[in-house]
C-alpha positions in Angstrom: -6.7 -122.0 -10.0 -6.9 -124.8 -7.5 -6.6 -122.8 -4.2 -9.3 -120.1 -5.0 -12.9 -121.7 -5.5 -14.4 -119.3 -7.9 -12.5 -117.9 -11.3 -14.0 -116.1 -14.1 -13.0 -114.1 -17.6 -11.7 -110.7 -16.8 -11.6 -109.3 -20.5 -14.5 -107.3 -19.7 -13.8 -106.0 -16.4 -13.1 -102.5 -16.2 -10.7 -100.8 -13.1 -12.0 -98.0 -11.3 -10.3 -96.4 -8.0 -11.0 -99.1 -5.5 -9.8 -101.9 -8.2 -11.7 -104.1 -10.5 -15.4 -102.8 -10.7 -17.1 -106.4 -9.7 -19.7 -106.1 -7.1 -19.0 -105.1 -3.3 -19.1 -107.5 -0.6 -20.5 -106.3 2.8 -19.8 -108.7 5.6 -22.7 -108.3 8.2 -21.1 -109.0 11.7 -23.7 -109.1 14.7 -26.5 -106.4 13.3 -26.8 -105.2 9.4 -25.7 -101.7 10.5 -22.2 -103.1 11.3 -20.5 -104.4 8.2 -17.5 -104.2 6.2 -17.5 -103.3 2.9 -15.0 -104.9 0.5 -14.3 -103.6 -3.0 -12.5 -105.1 -6.1 -9.1 -104.6 -5.2 -9.8 -106.6 -1.9 -11.8 -109.2 -3.3 -10.2 -110.6 -6.5 -6.9 -111.4 -7.8 -6.1 -111.1 -11.2 -4.4 -114.7 -12.0 -3.4 -114.2 -15.4 -4.2 -111.9 -18.4 -7.7 -112.9 -19.0 -8.6 -114.7 -15.4 -9.4 -113.7 -11.9 -10.5 -115.4 -9.0 -12.4 -114.5 -5.8 -9.5 -114.2 -3.4 -10.9 -116.0 -0.6 -9.6 -119.4 0.6 -12.3 -121.9 2.0 -11.8 -123.8 4.8 -12.2 -127.9 4.8 -15.7 -128.5 4.9 -15.6 -130.7 8.0 -15.6 -127.8 9.9 -18.2 -125.2 10.3 -18.3 -123.1 7.2 -16.0 -120.4 7.2 -13.4 -118.5 4.8 -10.0 -117.0 5.6 -9.9 -113.3 5.5 -6.3 -112.3 5.1 -3.9 -109.9 3.8 -5.5 -109.4 0.5 -8.7 -107.9 2.0 -7.0 -105.8 4.9 -4.6 -104.1 2.3 -5.1 -100.2 2.2 -7.8 -100.9 5.3 -7.8 -99.8 8.6 -8.9 -101.5 11.8 -10.3 -99.3 14.2 -10.2 -100.3 17.7 -12.6 -98.3 20.0 -11.4 -99.2 23.7 -13.4 -97.1 25.8 -16.6 -98.8 23.7 -15.0 -102.0 23.4 -15.8 -102.1 19.7 -13.5 -102.9 16.7 -14.4 -101.6 13.1 -13.2 -101.4 9.7 -12.5 -98.1 7.6 -13.3 -99.6 4.2 -11.0 -99.3 1.3 -8.6 -96.0 2.1 -8.7 -95.9 -1.7 -12.2 -94.1 -1.4 -10.6 -91.1 -0.2 -7.5 -91.1 -2.1 -5.5 -92.3 0.5 -3.1 -95.2 1.5 -1.7 -97.0 4.4 1.9 -95.6 3.6 0.4 -92.4 3.7 -2.2 -92.3 5.8 -3.2 -89.1 7.6 -5.4 -90.0 10.8 -7.6 -86.7 10.2 -9.6 -88.4 7.2 -11.7 -90.6 9.1 -13.0 -87.9 11.3 
């Protein structure tokens, strides 16, 4: 798949409650304790029966190295805005709490 840089055989990939059983990806922000964990459901896409691809699209290499965080990574995740503290956070996958954005109960995150 041309738009994805890394694809692999999915023949032996099992499924979990947070998608394909692939390694989690932690985006570390300004310090190690500030990170966003992305599970298989948001990190890979099934492109055909036997192939999955890492679901990130790279930018033109003439720019600083970067990736695009898109709708696929955001599905079933919440952005948490702390206006008083002037912080932004990520919920990680709502599937971990057997929840979804369409059936979200704002009391589950505490």
